[in-house]
N, C-alpha and C positions, 0 to 999 in steps of 0.2 A: 462626438458620438456618445450616446447614453450607454452607461455600462449595465451589464446584466449580472444578477447575483449568481454565484457559483451553484447554489442549490437548483436554480432554474436551468442553468446550462446543462447540468448533469441529467436532467429529465427531459431535455429538449427532444422534439421529434423531427427536427429539421437540421440536417448537416450541410456542410459546404456554404454556410452563411458567415458573413463577417461579423465578429462580435468583439465587444470590449469588456474585459474583466479587470476588476481592481481588488486588491487584497494584500495579504502579508505572506512573505515567503516562509514556508515551513522548512523546506530543504531545497538545495540547489546542487545537483550532481553532474559530474562529467562536463561541466561548463555548458550544459545544454538543457537539462530537465529541471524545471521549476515546479515544485508542489505548492500550489497557490490556494490559500484559504481566506475567505472574507467573513467568517463567523456565521454565515447563514446555514451551515450544515457541518456535521462532523467530517464530511468527506472533502478531500482536496481535488482540484482539477489540475491535471498535468499540462504545463505550457512548454512547448518545445521551441527553444530559442535557436535561431540560425546563427550559431556562434562564429561561423566563418565571415559573416557580414555584420557582426556586431562589434563595436569598438571595445578593445581590451579594457579600457578604463571603466566602461559600463559593466562589463562582465565581473570586474572586481567588486563592484558595488552591489551586486546581487547576492546578498548575504541573508542568513536566517534572521527574520524579524523585519527585514526591509519592506516598506510599502511600495508596491509597483502597480503600474497600469499596463496591460497588454492589449494590443489589437491584433487580431488574426482570424484565421479560418477554423471554425469548429468542425472537426473530422472524427470519424470513428477511430478509436485507439487500437493500435496493434499490440499494446502491452496488456499483460494479464491484470485482472482486478479493476479495470476501469473501462467504461463504455465510450467516453469521448475524451478528446484532448484538443488543445488549441495550438495550431501551427502559427507561431508568432511572426508577424511582419513588422510590428512596431512595439518597442518596449521603452517605458519611461520610469525612471526611479522617482518616487514621490518623497520629498523631504530628505532628511539625512538618515544614515544608518551606520552605526559603529559596531561592526561584527565582533570585535574583540571584547566589548563591554556588555553586549546584550546577554542578560542572564539566562534566558529561556532557550538554550541550545538544544538541538535535537538528540537528547539523551534522557535517561531516567533521572528525575529529580525527586528528592524526598519531599513529603508533604510539608514538613517543617520549613524547609528551604522555600517552598512555594508560598507558604503563609507570610514569610518575611518579604516576599515580593508580590504581595496581593494585588498591586496595581498592574502587574504584568502576567500573573499566573493564568488569567482568563485566556491568554493566547495559546495555552497548551490544549491538547485534545480533551483531556479529562475535565478541566475546568470550563472549557467551552461547552461541553456536553452537560455538565451539572447546571450551569446557568441557563441554558436553553430549557432544560427540564423544569427548573425553578420558575421560569417565565410562563411556561405552558400550564403548570400547576396553579400559578397565581390567577391566570385567566380562567381556568376551570372552576376555581372557587367562586368567582363572580358569576360565571355562567350558570352554575348550579343554583345559587340562591336567587338570581334574577329570574330564571325559568320557573322557580317555585313561588314567585311573587313576594319575595322578601324585599324589604327596604334597606338600602345601604346607608348606615349612619356613621358619621365621622365623630367619634367620641374624643374628648380632650386629651391632649398629651400632658398638659400641665394640670395637676389636680390637687385638691386639698384633702382628699380622702385616700385611705389605704384599703383597697378592696379585699386583700388577703389577710390583713392584720399581722403581717410578718414584720413590718417595720424596716425592711431592707430596701430603702428607696433612696434615689438620688435627689438631694435637695435642689430647689430652684430658688435663687436669691439674687437680688441686685444690691444687697447690703455690702459695704466695704469690709474687707477682712481686717484691715487696720481700723481701730477705733469703731468697732461694731457697736451699734446702739444697744444698750442693756436696760432691763427693767430694774426696779429697786432691789429685787432679790438676785440680781446678777445674771439672769437668763437673757438670751437674745430677744430683743424687742421687735417681733415680726410685724407689729402694727406700723412700723416705719419702713417696712419693706414694700416692694413694688405692688404686690397684691393685697397688702394690709394684713396678711396672715401667713402662716407657714404653708409652703407649697412644695410639691415634688413632681418628678416625672412619673407617669402612671405605670402601674404594674398590670393593669387590666382595664378594659373599657366596660366591664360587665355591669357595674352598678348604674352607670349612666345609660347603658344599653337597655336595662330593665325599664327605665322610665319611658323610653320610646316604644318598647314592646307593649306597654300598657296603654298605648294610644294608637299605634299603627298595626298591632297584632303580631307581626313577625318581622324581625329586623336582624341584621348582622353587622358586625364591625370587622374590619380587617386593617390593622395598622400596627405601628411600632409600640413596643412596651419595653420596660426597663427594670432590671433588678440589680441592686447594689450588693448582691451576695458575693462574698469573696471566695468564690469556688473556681479553682483552676482545673476543671475536669473536661473530658471530651463531650460532656452532655450539657454544659452550661455556657450561656452568653450573657453579657450585661445589657445588650440591646438585641431584641429579636422581634419577630412579627407574630401577632396573635389573630386567630379567626374565632369570633365569638358570636354565635347566633343566640337570640332570645325569642321565645315564642309564648304569647299569651294563650292560656287555656290548655297548654300541654302539661301532662304529668310525666313522671319518670319513665314510664314505658314508651310514651311518645318520644321522649328525648333520646332514648336508646335507639329507637327506630330511625330517627332523623340522623343521628351521628353515624350509624352503620351505613345507611343509604348514601350519605354525603361522602364518606371516605371511599366507598367502593366506586362511586361516580368519578371522583377526581383521579383515582388511580387508573381506572379504565381509560379516562381521557388521556392521561400521560402515555399509557401503553399504545393507544391508537394514534397518537400524534408525535411521539418521540422514539419511534422504533430504532432508528439508526443510533441515536445517542444512547439508549438503554442497552442495546446489544454491545456497543463499545464498552460501556461501563461494566457490563457483565463479564466481558472478556478480560478487562483489566483486573477485576476482582478475582477471577479464577486464577490468573497468574500470581496474584498476591497470596492466594490460599495455598499454593504449592510450597511456599516457604514457611508455613505455619505448622505446628504440631497437629496431628490428626484430631486431637481432642478440641482444639481451638478453631477448627474449620467450620464454616457454615454448613448446615445440613441441606440447604437448597441453593441452587444458583439464583441470581437476581430475578430473572423473568419468571421462574417457577414460583419464587416467593411472592411476587406481586399477584400472579394468577391464583395462588393459594388463598390470598385474602379475598379475591373476587369470587372464588368458587365455594367458599365455606361460609355458612351462617355463623355469626359470632355467638359463642356459647355464653349464656347468661348465668352467672353464679353469684350467690350471696357472699359477702365478706366472711360470714360465719362458716359457711361450707368450705370456702377457700382456706381458712385458718385450720380447719380439721384436716384437710388434704395435706397441707404443708407440714403440720405437726407430725403426721404419720408417714411423711415421705422419707425415703432412704437417705437423701443428702442431709435432712434435718436430724434423723436418728444417728447418723454416722458423723454428725457435726462437720459436714462439708460446707454448709452455708456459713458465710461470714457473720450473718446475723441469725442466731438460732431462734426459732419460733417456739416459745414455751406456753404462751397463754393468749387468750382472746384479748384484743385491744392493741396488739402490736401494729406499728406502722410498717406496711410492706415495703421492702426494698426491691431494687431492680432484679436481683437474683431470684427472689421469690416470684415476681411477676413473670419472668422469663421461664421459670420452671413450670408454672401453670400452663403457659401457652405452648411451649416447645416440647415439654416432656409428658405432662399429664393429659391435657385435653387435645393437644396437637391441632389447634385452630385458634383464631383470635378469640379473646375472652373479654366479656364485660362484667366487671365486679360491681356489685351494688350493695346498698345498705351498710355503710361504714359506721364505726363508732363515732359518736358525735364529737368526742374530745380530740379527735385527730383531723377534723374537717372544719371548714370555715363557718362563721356565724350565720350566714344567710341561707344555709341548707335546711330544708324542711325536716323538722323533728318527727320521727315515727311514733306510733302509739306506744311502743315499748319504753319511750323516754330515754333510751340510751343509744339509738342509732339514728342516722339521718338518711334522707333519700338522695344519696350521692351515687355517682357512677364513675368508673374509670375504664377506659378501653385499653387493653394490653395487646401488643403486637410481638411477633417473633423477632428476636434480635435487638429489640429496642425497649421492651417493657411498656410503661405507660405512654400513650400518645395523645389521649383525650381525657380531660377531667370535666365533670359537669354535675348537675343536680336539678331536682325540683326545688324551687326557691320557697323559702318560708313566707307564705302570704298572710299569715295570721299576725296581726299587729301586736297583740298582747304577748304571744309566744316569742316574737322577734325582740320585743323590748326586754323580756326576761333574759334571753340569750345574750343580748348586748350588755346588760347589767352584769351578768356573771363574768363576762370577758373584759369588763371595764372599758367598753367602747363608748365614746362620748355621743350621747343622743343628740346634743345640739349640733355637733359637726355633721351628723347624717340626718338632720331633720327633713331635708328634701327627699331623701331615700325613704324615710318612714312615711312621707305623704302618699307614696304609692300604695301603702297599706291602709292609710286612713281613708282614701277616696277611691272607691271603685276597685277594691282589691279582688284578685282572682288567681286561681292556680296558674302558675307559669313555670317554665323550665328553660335551661340553656346549658351550653358547654363551651369550653375553650380548647382550641387545638393550636399548639405551638407550630407555626408554619415550618420552621427549620427542622423540627422533629419529623414532619411529613416528608420534607425534601430529603432528609437523611435516609428515611426508610425507602423511598422510591428510587434513589440513586445508589443505594447500597453502601454509601460512605459510612465511616465509623466515627468520625470526629465532626461535631456540629460546626466547628470553625471553617470547615471546608464546603459548607453549603450556603454560606452567606457572603456577599461580595467583600465586605470589609469587617471582619469580626472585631467586636469590642469585648475584651476580657480584662481581668485584673492586670494592671501594669501595661496594657496595650490599647492605645487609641491612635495608631498610625494611620496615615492616608486620609 
């Protein structure tokens, strides 16, 4: 008999039908009531076992975490909080189950403990909800761009260029660590390596994406990226996913319009399609908030925060105006900021970004026209010669969620910027070709997918919104 998903059983319009459900036992109480979940929904279906006619040995094996198959009649439930239940006629234990060793017992576990058991944590309500939301958001990303006529481009994971110029990249090599071939001056001889040159895992698909935008008009990438930044914080991962659209003929204003529309679309899609999961996550967060000092509590419940982003136009503010606001702010004057803003040119920290969003403007904010010396070489230089056409989108509770810019399309200006930063023209000759042949105004942005999932689920540590986090000292599973 073909089994039916728990999600479909719970919305069934026909009772007194024989059904087969398969899943994992969340709880088993009174030797009679199984809370069964198969991952299709946050909700369990109650299965009522005829314990008087079930072998005692079988009852002993119905433990938390056990995989079971039940066949029985779907009936209206007499219990509170559930519409249907299954009156079980046949029960089968699938595989083995060791109740004493299964770590995910029906009790509250710390997030740190769950990270140590990342291969099993998805069986908890919280992580099941997070990963379903992540899946829906991922689909929404593709749905948005496909509906807008964007072409999906798979940019390389192995690259010989550093898009950000940060140098914090993972090297890719097939050279032996013992007896590594060297040049006459003692440096590693990458000419003898697999690719014949020094290569790394990519930090961004942007540069390659630009070349496709200059042929296909509008493209997007959505794939894994890597940073070898030795940062053990709640905001950093060594492996994460990036969404990067690039659009020919778009300027900075067009770029801001696209980013705002895109973010609101995918958040609304999650709200429309993950109601039960988001309500559960909101309830979980409200419980956590009770144990925090009043000053550390969120100003808005999760669903209110998500609707806040949908219902408010993003405020557009120049970097210069933002610096003036921050410099004159109370926390800056009273030295409550960890990083005091004294002068124009400062690189904004998360505390400054959150102040602008949560305290001053009380809505999402897009900052633009940043100092050139704190932004990447490929961003278009403004006429003032000191700022670039860059943009960052700031969100409540998280700070920066999107970074982008109008790209420098002028060959001579780009060459001068690369020389000033000592970027090898030969290494990026292919990138410069897009400025030599048919150059045009174009723009794009990058959105770290995990940052988006973090915001939508209300979680506070980025390691909890990716299946298997990769961080300094941790590459388990």
